[in-house]
N, C-alpha and C positions, 0 to 999 in steps of 0.2 A: 516159701517163696523162692523161686529160681531166678537169680539175677544174671543176665548175660550181657556182655558188652564187647564191641569190637574196639580196635584202636581208633583214635580220633584222627582223621587223615588231614594232611596238609592240602588245602585247595590252591596250591601254587601252580597247578597244572590240571589237565583233565583226568578224570578217573581212568584207570586201566584194568587189565585182567586180574592183577593181584588184589585190587580193591574188591572187584566182583567176587573173587574166590572166597575172600574172608567173610564177606557179607552172606554168601550163600551158605557157608559152612555153619555160621552162627544161626542163620535162619533155620537150618535143618535141625539143630539142637533145640531151638525154641519151640518149633512145631512138634518135635518128639515129646518134649515134657508136657506140652499142652495136651496132647493125645493121652498121656498118662494121667491126666486129671490134675496136674500140678499147676499152681499159679506162677506165671512167668512174667518177667519184666525184661524186655530186650531193648537195650540202648545202643545207639550209634550216633555219629556226628562228625564235626570237623573242627580242627584247630586253626583258626584263621589268623592267629598272631604269630610273630616271630620274624627272624631275620630273613629266612628263605622267602617269605611273602614279600617283604620289602625289596629284596634283590630281583625277584621276578617282575614286580611292578615297575621298577626302574628300567629294566631291560625292555619292557613292553611300552614304556612311556605313558603309563596310566596311574591313577591315584590308587594306593594300595587298598583302600576300602572298596573301591569299585571292582578291583580284581577279585577281592574276597567274595563279594556279593555275586559276581558273574560266575566264578567257578564253583561256588557253593550250590547254585542252581543245578549245575551239571551232576553233582553228587546226589542231589535229591532225585533228579531224573533217573539216575542209575538204580535207585531203590525202587522206583516205580516200574522201570523196565524189567527188573528181576523179580517183581512181586514180593519184595522183602516185607516180613510181617513185624517190623520193629514197633515197639510201643512208645518209645521216646526218641527225641532228636535233640542233640546238643550242639550249640554254636558258641565259641568263646567270646564272640562280640555280644551275645545276649545280655541284656541288663540283669537277668537273674544270676548268670554266671559271675558277672562283675561284682554284684552285691555279695555273693557267696565268698568269693576270693578275698574281698575286703574284710568280711567278718572273721574269716579263719585267720588271716594275717594279724588282725587286731587281737584276737584272742590269744594267739601264740606270743605275740609281743608282750602282752600283759603278764603272761606266765613265765616270761624271761627265756623263751625259747628261740628268740631271734637276736642276732647281733650283727653289727656292720664292721667290715674290715677291708683293707686293701689286699689284693691278691696279684701275684705275678706268676704266669705260667703259660702253657701252650693250650690254645683254644681251637676246637674243631668247629669250623663254620658249618659243615654239613650237619653234625649232630647238635650243634649249639650248646656246647658244654666244655668246661675245662677238663683237660686230660692229665692223668698222673703217669708215673713211671710204670705202673701196672698195665697200662695200655700199649707199651712199647713191645716190639718183638725182640727175638733173641740177638738181633743186631743193633738194638737201641733205637730203632725207627718206629714211627707210628704207621700202622698198616693202612692200605688203601680204603678200608671201610670208614675211616675217619675223614676222608676227603682232604680238602685244604686245611692245613694246620698252621697257625701263626702264633708268634709270641705276643702276649698281651698282658697289660697291667691295668687293673681298674678296681674301684670301690664298689662293693655290692653288699646286699643283705644275705645272711646265712641262717639256715635252720640247724639246730644242735642235734642232728641226726646221731651223732656218735654217742650221745647219752642214752639212746634207746636200742642199741645193738644187742644188749644182753637179753632183754625180754623178747625182742623180735626173733632172736636165734632160738630161744626156748619154744616159742610159739610154732616155729617152723619144724624143729626137730621132734616136737611132741605130736605133730600132725593136727594141731588145733585148727590150723587154717585149711587143712584138707587139699594141699597142692598136689595136683596130678597133671602129667605123668611124673615119674621120679626125677627125671633129668631136669625138669623145671624147678623142683625143690632144690637141687644142687645149685642151679643158677641164682636162685634167691639167696641162698646161703653165702654164695660167692659175693654177691652185691652187698650183703650185710657186712661181710669181712672188709671190703673196701671202705665202708662207712665208718669203721672203727677209728680210722685216722683222717678221714676227710668229711667234714660237714657239707650239707647240701646248699649250694648257691641258688637262691630263689629270685633274684633280681638282675636287671641289666641297666646300665646307665642310660638315662634319657638321650644324652647327646649321641649315643651310638645306636639306640633303638627306641624310637618314639612311638612305634606301632605296637602297643601292648596295653595291659591293664595297669593304670597308675597305682603306685603304692598308697595305701590309706594314710591320711594325715597324721595318724598316731605314730607312724614310723618316721620319727624326726632325728633320732640319735641313737 
């Protein structure tokens, strides 16, 4: 089975040439492998949650759910216009996705892989993530790729990614994951290196971001 997926796009605006380019390239790969007689599953979709969606909805004076539904239709029309041969379509507001997220978080919590803590640092609104000193340039500044950066302190849930860096690095270096081209392999190793000292933040406070998938009731402490 050949599994192909694109990025899941933010429908906080209309699709553009970059979205079309990615879909066409993935479609070419899917059609090629099918012609070779291989079984293919080609997935694409949209990430309808997040702060960017809320900010855009506020600017347009509409409900964020309405914005997500309206712009998602535009991305579906793009697939039709380009005759993209995707097998699957994913939306983060889909009940199946919500149920899957809840099940995964519950399982991780039961295995002691999640913990809650307060964190103070610099937050990139564009990338929706906390930044570390590794993201600073030689002058100690955060580059323009991070957009607006603000100091923030909040309590969130974290996944113990730092506990898994050893086997992840071994899997990449041994080529067990088959990452190509080579420079992508280096990027993955660099990301693993960052994870050695920083666990993965997986939640956002409801008072700051209400448009998302609620944490399961099992995550109480």
